[in-house]
C-alpha positions, 0 to 999 in steps of 0.5 A, a space after each residue: 488532501 487528494 481527493 481520488 474519483 476512481 479506483 486506486 492503488 495506494 504507495 505507502 512508506 512504513 515508519 515502524 519504531 522497533 516494536 512495529 508502532 507508528 507504521 502507518 505515517 499520521 497523513 495516510 491515516 488522515 486520508 483513509 479516514 475518509 470513508 470515500 476515499 477508502 471505499 476507493 482504495 483497491 491495493 497497497 504497495 508497501 515500502 521499507 527497510 529489510 534491516 527492521 525485519 518483521 516491520 519490513 513494509 509493515 504499514 501495507 500489512 496494517 492497511 491491507 489489513 483493516 482495509 480488506 485489500 491486497 498487498 500487491 508488492 513490497 519494495 526496500 528503500 526507494 526500490 530498484 529499476 527492477 522494482 518499478 518495472 514490476 509494479 508497473 507490469 503488475 499494475 498493468 495486469 491488476 487494473 486489467 483483470 476482471 472481477 469474479 464476484 457480483 
């Protein structure tokens, strides 16, 4: 299991059934159940399949809500070259931001 030592953004697929159950992969749940790892989580990027409607990128929504972090981006399946560039640009901007709260 990876053990990050600095803040990170998680990229997570969604594997939900038609009702949304099982959206967050078990490996990701185990990873985030560790308080030390969870404390370093700053945002989530979600992947999914738009054919599944309301469950598209559901794992990102679940993680964001439970960990009180922002969803930074969502993309379909493996993403497109445009998605990749948007994520790169967005992460550059995200990590360059100054926190305004103490």
